[in-house]
N, C-alpha and C positions, 0 to 999 in steps of 0.2 A: 504493500500500500504506500502511496506517495506520502512524503513528509507532511504536506499541507493537510491531507485528509486525516492523518493521525492526530495532528494538532487540533483540527476541528472537533473530532470525536472526544479527545481529552478535555477540551474547553467546555463542550456541552455537558459531559459527565460532571465536571467540577461545578458548573453553574447549577445543575440539578441537585447536587449534593448540598450546596448552600441553601437552595430553596426548600429541600426536604427537612433539614435540621433547624431551620430558622425558628419555627414555632416551638420546637423542643428547647432551644436555648432560652427563649423567652419564658417558657414554663419553669425551667430550672432556676432562672433568676428570681421569679416570683416565689418559688418554693423556698429558696435560701432566705429570702427576705421574711417569709412567714415564720420560719424557724427562728430567725434572729429576733422576731417580735413575739416569740413564744406562742405562735399559732400553728395549727397543723397545715392550713392552707389548702388550696386546690391541687389536684394532680398535675404533674409536670406535662401531662398530655392534654390539659384543658384548652390551651391555645388551638390545638388541632380541632377540638370539638367546637370552639367558638367560630373558627373559620368555616367549618362545614355547615354550621347553623346559618351563618350569613349567606353562604352560597345557595342555600335552599329557600331563601326569602326574596321577595320582589323588592326592588328599589323604589322609594318614593322620592320623586324629583319635583321641585317647585316649578310651576309654569313660567316663573319670572327668570329662571336661569337660562343661560345660553349653552351652546355646544361645548364650551370650555369646561363647564362643570361635569358634563357627561363623559368626556374623553380623558379627563385628568387621571382617573384610576388606571386606565389602560396605559397611558403614557408613563405614569409612575412605575408600574410593574415592568413595562418594556425597558425603560431606562436602567432600572436596577439589574435586570437580567443581562442586558448588553454589557454593563459594567462588570458583571460577574464572569462574562466570557473572557475578559481581558486580565482579570486578577488571578495570579497563581494560587491554587488551593493546596493540593497535595503533590503537584509536580510543577516544575518551572515552565513547562511548555504550554503556552496559551495562544490566543489569537493576537499576538503582539503586533502583527502587521496591520491590524485594524486601528489601533490607537495605543497611546502611552498613558502615563500618569495624568497628563493634562486633560486628556479625553475622559478619563474616569472621574476626575474632580468635576468637570463640567456636565457629565451625565448626571451625577448626583445633584449638581446645581439645577439641572433641568427639572428634577423631581420637586425641589424646593420652590422653584419659580412657578410651576403649574399648580402646585398645591396652594400657594398663596393667592394665585390668580383665581382659582376656583372658589376659594373662601370669599374673596371680594365679590365674585360673580353671584354668589348666593344672596348677597345683600344683607346678611344678618350683622348685628352689632358685634357678636362674638367673633365672626369670621374676619371682619375688618381689624379688630383688636389683635387677634392672633397673627394675622398677616403682617401688620406693622411691627409687632415684636419679633417675628421670625426674620424679617429683613434686617432689623437692627442687629440681631445675633449673627446672621450670616455675613454681614459686612466685615466682621473681624475674623470669623471662623474660616471663611473660604481662603483668604490669603495665608492664614496660618497653616491650613492643610497643604497648600501648594508648597510653602516654604519648607515644612517639615519633611515632606517626601522628596523635595528637590535636594535637601541636604544629603539624603541617602543616594540620590542620583549622582551627586557630585563625587561621592566616595567610590561608586561603582562605574562612573563614566558613561551612563546611559539613562534615558528617561523611560525605557520600556520596563514595566513592572516585573515581567517574567525574567528579563535579563538582569535586573537589579537583584532579584531573589537568587538567581543562579550564581551571579558574581559574589554576592555576600555570603551565600551558604558554604562556599569553599574557602572563605577568608580566614576561618578559625578565629584565633585570639586577636588577629589584626583588626577585626571588625570592632572590637571593644575600644571605643574612643569617646571623648566628651560629646561629640556631635550626635552619637547614637542615643545617649541618655537624654540630651536636651531635646532632640527631635521627637523621640518616642513619647516623652512627657507632654510635649505640645500636642502631638497627635491624639493622645489619650484624652486630653481636655476637649479637643475638637470632636472626638467621638461622642463624648458625653453631651456636648452642646448640640451636635447635629442630629442626635437620636432622641432628643427630648427627655434626657435622663436627669435625675437629681444630681447636683444642686441647681442646674440651669432651668429645668422644667420638671414637671411631675406628670408622667403619662397616665396616672390613675385618678387624677383630680378633674373635677368639672367646676371648680370655683373660678369665677370670672376674674378675680384679682391675680390668679397664679397661672392659668393655663395658656399655653402657646400653641403647641401642636394640636391638642385636643380641640381648641377653639376653631382651628382651620378645617377639621373634618367633622364638625358637629352636625352638619346638614346631610351627611351621607348616611345611607341605610342599605340593608340587603346586600346584594352581590357587590355593589360598588364599594360599600364599607369593608366587605371582606377583602377585596383587592387592595384597598388602601392599607388595611391592617397587615396583610401578608407582605406587601412591598416594604412596609415599615420594619417588620421583623427581619426580612431578608437583608435590608439595608444595614441593620445593626450587626448581623453576622458578617456582612461584607466588610464593614469597618474593622471588626475583630480580625478578619483574615488579612487585611492589608497591614494592620498593626503587627500581626504575627509573622507574616512572610516577607514583609519589606524591611522591618526593623530587626526582627529576630528570626531569620529564615532557616536556622539550623534544623535539620531533620527532613526538609523538603526534598522530594525525589528529583534527581537530575537526569535519570535514564528510565527506561521502560522495564527494568527487571522487576520481578515480583517482590523481592525483598525491599527494594527501594520504594516501590509504590506502597507496600504495606507500612513501612516506617513513616513515609510521608503522610499517609492517612491517619495513623495513630498520633503523629506529632501535631497535626493541625487540630484534630479533635481535642487533644490534651491542652493545647494552647488556647483554643476558643473556650473550653470549659474553665480554664484558669481565669481568663478575662471576665467571663460571666460571674465567677466568684468575686473578683475584684469589684465589679460594678455593684453586685448585691451588697457587699460590705460597705462600699461608699454610701449607697442609698440608705442603708440601715444605720449609719453612723452620723450622718449630717443631715440637716434640713435644707429645704430649698432656699436659695438666696433671694433676697428682695430684688425686684426688677432693676432698680437703679444701681445695684451693686454688681450686676452681671458684667458690665464693661470692664470692671477691675479684674475679674477672673479671666476674661477673654483676652485682655491686653497682656496679662502675664503669659498666657499661652503663645501669643504672637511674639512676645519678647524672647521666649525660650526658643522658638523656631528660628528667629533672626540670629540669636546667639549661636545656634547649631551651624548655620551657614557660615557665620563669621569665624567660628572656631576651626572650620575646615581649612580656611586660608591662613589663619594665624598660628595654630598649633601643629 
């Protein structure tokens, strides 16, 4: 089989893996938080049941909305899946010829743009409020993401995510340098902000004074809400995968041998579960920040990413 066809098959398998485990990771985070709050909590499989329930219900759409409101769930899901085709999961071979890290960042930005646009299109007060807050957060988070991944691109000499993971996975101890820790810390804060997690947002609240992401999808129901929820869960796992395989790519497969693929699969599942534990501990330990304090946290993450790039040239 030609090289290109093998890469296409591997990329599709990796994207399907992220799509399949996304609700499970969300369920695990909720379960760990429940244990931390001394509750039993719902089953880790509950997100699958919620998604199935949404897909069996009809969507109620206001007659005042335009086509933007109706197509946004499909655009969000498609953009996340295309980004998943470019990100290395258990092997470094992806559809790198389709795009690099800049394409991935702006595919995820497309999800944010259409979600905010659909919230405004619905015409509700909560949608407008959530959209304005989301744009404020993204104005700092987007350049932070670019800078932090770009720092790893400088070390490896390429902007292709698969090539970055391949180059860094064989670097060994040479990879451990200040830029790695600064850039990974900045990207972790960006992951929290982009996925509406505490302390930036609270995905389980419907209080008008606190919600950002929930305010934007409040008008969705049925199948469209199911697509929005599934794309949101997949996007969280996609960020975990980028953090794992771009900043700490040890264990990822570089060839097609069964042992390498098995080690790569175990490594990515272990790293994603560890990040889920970290997010659950953070959300159980601290409360949501007040809105006017968010720029302080986001500015810190941007400064860390900038220092990562500067340290590459200075140190």
